[in-house]
N, CA, C and O atoms as a printed pandas DataFrame, in Angstrom:
     atom_number atom_name residue_name chain_id  residue_number  x_coord  y_coord  z_coord
0              1         N          UNK        A               1  -23.877   -5.195    3.851
1              2        CA          UNK        A               1  -24.207   -4.167    2.895
2              3         C          UNK        A               1  -23.276   -2.969    3.083
3              4         O          UNK        A               1  -22.825   -2.677    4.190
4              5         N          UNK        A               2  -23.008   -2.299    1.993
5              6        CA          UNK        A               2  -22.171   -1.104    2.064
6              7         C          UNK        A               2  -23.039    0.129    2.259
7              8         O          UNK        A               2  -24.263    0.070    2.137
8              9         N          UNK        A               3  -22.387    1.246    2.562
9             10        CA          UNK        A               3  -23.131    2.475    2.829
10            11         C          UNK        A               3  -23.934    2.930    1.618
11            12         O          UNK        A               3  -25.046    3.434    1.775
12            13         N          UNK        A               4  -23.400    2.765    0.427
13            14        CA          UNK        A               4  -24.150    3.208   -0.755
14            15         C          UNK        A               4  -25.364    2.317   -1.016
15            16         O          UNK        A               4  -26.391    2.803   -1.489
16            17         N          UNK        A               5  -25.263    1.038   -0.722
17            18        CA          UNK        A               5  -26.411    0.150   -0.894
18            19         C          UNK        A               5  -27.524    0.493    0.104
19            20         O          UNK        A               5  -28.697    0.550   -0.264
20            21         N          UNK        A               6  -27.152    0.716    1.351
21            22        CA          UNK        A               6  -28.134    1.058    2.373
22            23         C          UNK        A               6  -28.792    2.396    2.044
23            24         O          UNK        A               6  -29.999    2.556    2.221
24            25         N          UNK        A               7  -28.000    3.354    1.567
25            26        CA          UNK        A               7  -28.537    4.658    1.189
26            27         C          UNK        A               7  -29.579    4.525    0.091
27            28         O          UNK        A               7  -30.631    5.159    0.164
28            29         N          UNK        A               8  -29.311    3.721   -0.914
29            30        CA          UNK        A               8  -30.258    3.561   -2.019
30            31         C          UNK        A               8  -31.509    2.779   -1.599
31            32         O          UNK        A               8  -32.610    3.075   -2.063
32            33         N          UNK        A               9  -31.344    1.801   -0.741
33            34        CA          UNK        A               9  -32.504    1.075   -0.214
34            35         C          UNK        A               9  -33.369    2.023    0.618
35            36         O          UNK        A               9  -34.595    1.997    0.511
36            37         N          UNK        A              10  -32.748    2.844    1.434
37            38        CA          UNK        A              10  -33.469    3.813    2.258
38            39         C          UNK        A              10  -34.214    4.824    1.387
39            40         O          UNK        A              10  -35.375    5.138    1.651
40            41         N          UNK        A              11  -33.543    5.336    0.344
41            42        CA          UNK        A              11  -34.176    6.302   -0.558
42            43         C          UNK        A              11  -35.361    5.668   -1.283
43            44         O          UNK        A              11  -36.422    6.284   -1.385
44            45         N          UNK        A              12  -35.196    4.462   -1.781
45            46        CA          UNK        A              12  -36.286    3.779   -2.463
46            47         C          UNK        A              12  -37.464    3.524   -1.545
47            48         O          UNK        A              12  -38.616    3.655   -1.959
48            49         N          UNK        A              13  -37.186    3.163   -0.307
49            50        CA          UNK        A              13  -38.247    2.930    0.669
50            51         C          UNK        A              13  -39.014    4.214    0.960
51            52         O          UNK        A              13  -40.243    4.206    1.022
52            53         N          UNK        A              14  -38.283    5.325    1.141
53            54        CA          UNK        A              14  -38.945    6.607    1.386
54            55         C          UNK        A              14  -39.826    7.016    0.205
55            56         O          UNK        A              14  -40.926    7.530    0.405
56            57         N          UNK        A              15  -39.360    6.795   -1.006
57            58        CA          UNK        A              15  -40.143    7.143   -2.191
58            59         C          UNK        A              15  -41.414    6.311   -2.247
59            60         O          UNK        A              15  -42.495    6.849   -2.485
60            61         N          UNK        A              16  -41.300    5.021   -2.033
61            62        CA          UNK        A              16  -42.484    4.160   -2.087
62            63         C          UNK        A              16  -43.493    4.496   -0.993
63            64         O          UNK        A              16  -44.697    4.518   -1.246
64            65         N          UNK        A              17  -43.017    4.754    0.203
65            66        CA          UNK        A              17  -43.917    5.099    1.304
66            67         C          UNK        A              17  -44.613    6.428    1.029
67            68         O          UNK        A              17  -45.819    6.554    1.244
68            69         N          UNK        A              18  -43.854    7.428    0.551
69            70        CA          UNK        A              18  -44.475    8.723    0.293
70            71         C          UNK        A              18  -45.480    8.645   -0.847
71            72         O          UNK        A              18  -46.482    9.359   -0.831
72            73         N          UNK        A              19  -45.233    7.800   -1.827
73            74        CA          UNK        A              19  -46.225    7.608   -2.887
74            75         C          UNK        A              19  -47.450    6.875   -2.358
75            76         O          UNK        A              19  -48.576    7.158   -2.767
76            77         N          UNK        A              20  -47.231    5.948   -1.462
77            78        CA          UNK        A              20  -48.337    5.186   -0.892
78            79         C          UNK        A              20  -49.308    6.079   -0.114
79            80         O          UNK        A              20  -50.524    5.904   -0.198
80            81         N          UNK        A              21  -48.766    7.031    0.638
81            82        CA          UNK        A              21  -49.634    7.896    1.436
82            83         C          UNK        A              21  -49.945    9.232    0.762
83            84         O          UNK        A              21  -50.772    9.996    1.259
84            85         N          UNK        A              22  -49.286    9.520   -0.369
85            86        CA          UNK        A              22  -49.490   10.799   -1.031
86            87         C          UNK        A              22  -50.275   10.750   -2.319
87            88         O          UNK        A              22  -50.790   11.774   -2.767
88            89         N          UNK        A              23  -50.378    9.572   -2.930
89            90        CA          UNK        A              23  -51.103    9.456   -4.194
90            91         C          UNK        A              23  -52.602    9.294   -3.916
91            92         O          UNK        A              23  -52.993    8.394   -3.172
92            93         N          UNK        A              24  -53.444   10.150   -4.501
93            94        CA          UNK        A              24  -54.885   10.081   -4.239
94            95         C          UNK        A              24  -55.523    8.728   -4.591
95            96         O          UNK        A              24  -56.545    8.366   -4.010
96            97         N          UNK        A              25  -54.945    7.992   -5.516
97            98        CA          UNK        A              25  -55.516    6.703   -5.904
98            99         C          UNK        A              25  -55.154    5.578   -4.932
99           100         O          UNK        A              25  -55.684    4.472   -5.042
100          101         N          UNK        A              26  -54.267    5.848   -3.994
101          102        CA          UNK        A              26  -53.813    4.824   -3.058
102          103         C          UNK        A              26  -54.862    4.572   -1.973
103          104         O          UNK        A              26  -55.523    5.504   -1.514
104          105         N          UNK        A              27  -55.011    3.308   -1.567
105          106        CA          UNK        A              27  -55.944    3.024   -0.460
106          107         C          UNK        A              27  -55.454    3.574    0.883
107          108         O          UNK        A              27  -56.232    3.661    1.832
108          109         N          UNK        A              28  -54.179    3.942    0.972
109          110        CA          UNK        A              28  -53.602    4.479    2.208
110          111         C          UNK        A              28  -53.401    5.986    2.132
111          112         O          UNK        A              28  -52.617    6.551    2.895
112          113         N          UNK        A              29  -54.103    6.632    1.220
113          114        CA          UNK        A              29  -53.952    8.072    0.989
114          115         C          UNK        A              29  -54.179    8.861    2.283
115          116         O          UNK        A              29  -55.135    8.627    3.021
116          117         N          UNK        A              30  -53.268    9.798    2.525
117          118        CA          UNK        A              30  -53.391   10.677    3.690
118          119         C          UNK        A              30  -53.437   12.136    3.257
119          120         O          UNK        A              30  -54.373   12.859    3.596
120          121         N          UNK        A              31  -52.425   12.567    2.507
121          122        CA          UNK        A              31  -52.347   13.953    2.056
122          123         C          UNK        A              31  -51.416   14.031    0.848
123          124         O          UNK        A              31  -50.417   13.316    0.774
124          125         N          UNK        A              32  -51.750   14.895   -0.082
125          126        CA          UNK        A              32  -50.901   15.072   -1.265
126          127         C          UNK        A              32  -49.574   15.733   -0.909
127          128         O          UNK        A              32  -48.637   15.696   -1.707
128          129         N          UNK        A              33  -49.477   16.336    0.273
129          130        CA          UNK        A              33  -48.218   16.953    0.691
130          131         C          UNK        A              33  -47.085   15.933    0.840
131          132         O          UNK        A              33  -45.913   16.308    0.811
132          133         N          UNK        A              34  -47.416   14.667    0.998
133          134        CA          UNK        A              34  -46.393   13.623    1.090
134          135         C          UNK        A              34  -45.589   13.529   -0.202
135          136         O          UNK        A              34  -44.461   13.036   -0.188
136          137         N          UNK        A              35  -46.146   13.989   -1.310
137          138        CA          UNK        A              35  -45.424   13.934   -2.577
138          139         C          UNK        A              35  -44.213   14.864   -2.581
139          140         O          UNK        A              35  -43.303   14.688   -3.391
140          141         N          UNK        A              36  -44.195   15.841   -1.693
141          142        CA          UNK        A              36  -43.011   16.682   -1.549
142          143         C          UNK        A              36  -41.810   15.864   -1.060
143          144         O          UNK        A              36  -40.672   16.157   -1.426
144          145         N          UNK        A              37  -42.059   14.854   -0.245
145          146        CA          UNK        A              37  -40.975   13.969    0.189
146          147         C          UNK        A              37  -40.410   13.203   -1.004
147          148         O          UNK        A              37  -39.197   13.022   -1.110
148          149         N          UNK        A              38  -41.279   12.758   -1.895
149          150        CA          UNK        A              38  -40.831   12.077   -3.109
150          151         C          UNK        A              38  -39.934   12.995   -3.926
151          152         O          UNK        A              38  -38.870   12.582   -4.388
152          153         N          UNK        A              39  -40.363   14.237   -4.104
153          154        CA          UNK        A              39  -39.577   15.206   -4.868
154          155         C          UNK        A              39  -38.237   15.493   -4.187
155          156         O          UNK        A              39  -37.212   15.607   -4.859
156          157         N          UNK        A              40  -38.242   15.609   -2.868
157          158        CA          UNK        A              40  -37.007   15.879   -2.119
158          159         C          UNK        A              40  -35.999   14.745   -2.269
159          160         O          UNK        A              40  -34.818   14.987   -2.520
160          161         N          UNK        A              41  -36.462   13.515   -2.117
161          162        CA          UNK        A              41  -35.570   12.356   -2.248
162          163         C          UNK        A              41  -35.050   12.256   -3.683
163          164         O          UNK        A              41  -33.868   11.992   -3.903
164          165         N          UNK        A              42  -35.929   12.466   -4.648
165          166        CA          UNK        A              42  -35.505   12.429   -6.047
166          167         C          UNK        A              42  -34.466   13.490   -6.361
167          168         O          UNK        A              42  -33.497   13.216   -7.069
168          169         N          UNK        A              43  -34.653   14.701   -5.845
169          170        CA          UNK        A              43  -33.682   15.776   -6.056
170          171         C          UNK        A              43  -32.340   15.439   -5.407
171          172         O          UNK        A              43  -31.287   15.731   -5.972
172          173         N          UNK        A              44  -32.376   14.828   -4.228
173          174        CA          UNK        A              44  -31.126   14.426   -3.579
174          175         C          UNK        A              44  -30.416   13.321   -4.338
175          176         O          UNK        A              44  -29.187   13.310   -4.407
176          177         N          UNK        A              45  -31.175   12.383   -4.914
177          178        CA          UNK        A              45  -30.555   11.337   -5.724
178          179         C          UNK        A              45  -29.912   11.933   -6.977
179          180         O          UNK        A              45  -28.821   11.521   -7.373
180          181         N          UNK        A              46  -30.579   12.892   -7.595
181          182        CA          UNK        A              46  -30.025   13.562   -8.770
182          183         C          UNK        A              46  -28.753   14.316   -8.398
183          184         O          UNK        A              46  -27.737   14.197   -9.083
184          185         N          UNK        A              47  -28.805   15.086   -7.321
185          186        CA          UNK        A              47  -27.638   15.826   -6.842
186          187         C          UNK        A              47  -26.487   14.891   -6.531
187          188         O          UNK        A              47  -25.340   15.180   -6.871
188          189         N          UNK        A              48  -26.782   13.778   -5.890
189          190        CA          UNK        A              48  -25.752   12.806   -5.531
190          191         C          UNK        A              48  -25.109   12.189   -6.770
191          192         O          UNK        A              48  -23.898   11.973   -6.815
192          193         N          UNK        A              49  -25.934   11.911   -7.767
193          194        CA          UNK        A              49  -25.395   11.336   -8.998
194          195         C          UNK        A              49  -24.510   12.300   -9.767
195          196         O          UNK        A              49  -23.551   11.881  -10.414
196          197         N          UNK        A              50  -24.821   13.582   -9.702
197          198        CA          UNK        A              50  -24.049   14.575  -10.444
198          199         C          UNK        A              50  -22.784   15.009   -9.714
199          200         O          UNK        A              50  -21.763   15.275  -10.349
200          201         N          UNK        A              51  -22.842   15.083   -8.389
201          202        CA          UNK        A              51  -21.705   15.609   -7.629
202          203         C          UNK        A              51  -20.892   14.533   -6.910
203          204         O          UNK        A              51  -19.790   14.806   -6.432
204          205         N          UNK        A              52  -21.422   13.325   -6.832
205          206        CA          UNK        A              52  -20.778   12.227   -6.098
206          207         C          UNK        A              52  -20.601   12.562   -4.614
207          208         O          UNK        A              52  -19.661   12.093   -3.972
208          209         N          UNK        A              53  -21.513   13.376   -4.078
209          210        CA          UNK        A              53  -21.515   13.742   -2.671
210          211         C          UNK        A              53  -22.900   13.491   -2.106
211          212         O          UNK        A              53  -23.887   14.018   -2.619
212          213         N          UNK        A              54  -22.979   12.689   -1.051
213          214        CA          UNK        A              54  -24.275   12.323   -0.481
214          215         C          UNK        A              54  -24.191   12.396    1.048
215          216         O          UNK        A              54  -23.441   11.637    1.661
216          217         N          UNK        A              55  -24.948   13.299    1.660
217          218        CA          UNK        A              55  -24.906   13.420    3.126
218          219         C          UNK        A              55  -25.300   12.135    3.851
219          220         O          UNK        A              55  -24.750   11.830    4.909
220          221         N          UNK        A              56  -26.244   11.383    3.295
221          222        CA          UNK        A              56  -26.675   10.137    3.939
222          223         C          UNK        A              56  -25.523    9.130    3.993
223          224         O          UNK        A              56  -25.352    8.441    4.999
224          225         N          UNK        A              57  -24.739    9.040    2.925
225          226        CA          UNK        A              57  -23.601    8.111    2.932
226          227         C          UNK        A              57  -22.545    8.541    3.950
227          228         O          UNK        A              57  -21.944    7.697    4.615
228          229         N          UNK        A              58  -22.320    9.832    4.072
229          230        CA          UNK        A              58  -21.365   10.334    5.064
230          231         C          UNK        A              58  -21.835    9.952    6.465
231          232         O          UNK        A              58  -21.042    9.506    7.294
232          233         N          UNK        A              59  -23.127   10.130    6.717
233          234        CA          UNK        A              59  -23.711    9.770    8.008
234          235         C          UNK        A              59  -23.564    8.268    8.273
235          236         O          UNK        A              59  -23.215    7.863    9.382
236          237         N          UNK        A              60  -23.828    7.446    7.257
237          238        CA          UNK        A              60  -23.727    5.989    7.420
238          239         C          UNK        A              60  -22.288    5.568    7.716
239          240         O          UNK        A              60  -22.056    4.681    8.538
240          241         N          UNK        A              61  -21.337    6.193    7.057
241          242        CA          UNK        A              61  -19.935    5.854    7.302
242          243         C          UNK        A              61  -19.512    6.236    8.716
243          244         O          UNK        A              61  -18.721    5.532    9.344
244          245         N          UNK        A              62  -20.036    7.348    9.213
245          246        CA          UNK        A              62  -19.726    7.755   10.590
246          247         C          UNK        A              62  -20.334    6.794   11.600
247          248         O          UNK        A              62  -19.847    6.685   12.725
248          249         N          UNK        A              63  -21.401    6.093   11.204
249          250        CA          UNK        A              63  -21.996    5.083   12.071
250          251         C          UNK        A              63  -21.229    3.754   12.025
251          252         O          UNK        A              63  -21.538    2.821   12.767
252          253         N          UNK        A              64  -20.219    3.685   11.135
253          254        CA          UNK        A              64  -19.398    2.495   11.076
254          255         C          UNK        A              64  -19.640    1.587    9.894
255          256         O          UNK        A              64  -19.010    0.534    9.793
256          257         N          UNK        A              65  -20.537    1.961    8.992
257          258        CA          UNK        A              65  -20.752    1.147    7.799
258          259         C          UNK        A              65  -19.556    1.273    6.874
259          260         O          UNK        A              65  -18.919    2.323    6.801
260          261         N          UNK        A              66  -19.264    0.203    6.178
261          262        CA          UNK        A              66  -18.138    0.297    5.250
262          263         C          UNK        A              66  -18.590    0.976    3.970
263          264         O          UNK        A              66  -19.735    0.836    3.539
264          265         N          UNK        A              67  -17.673    1.709    3.379
265          266        CA          UNK        A              67  -17.976    2.453    2.155
266          267         C          UNK        A              67  -18.055    1.553    0.944
267          268         O          UNK        A              67  -17.552    0.430    0.951
268          269         N          UNK        A              68  -18.676    2.047   -0.069
269          270        CA          UNK        A              68  -18.785    1.321   -1.325
270          271         C          UNK        A              68  -18.005    2.013   -2.409
271          272         O          UNK        A              68  -17.297    2.988   -2.157
272          273         N          UNK        A              69  -18.135    1.511   -3.609
273          274        CA          UNK        A              69  -17.401    2.120   -4.733
274          275         C          UNK        A              69  -18.294    2.965   -5.568
275          276         O          UNK        A              69  -17.845    3.551   -6.553
């Protein structure tokens, strides 16, 4: 997998987990404050799409992952 693929899988996983524990209708509900994580990840995805700059991808490349297009 390339760094951009891993970044998107990681972001999607964080969104799903935060919805699982943050949505009141979920059987795993913990606190509505978890929805702030969903908003944070979504804002970072929007920023990344507009600027083509993503700190997570930079971090992944420094760990040795190959870059994507």
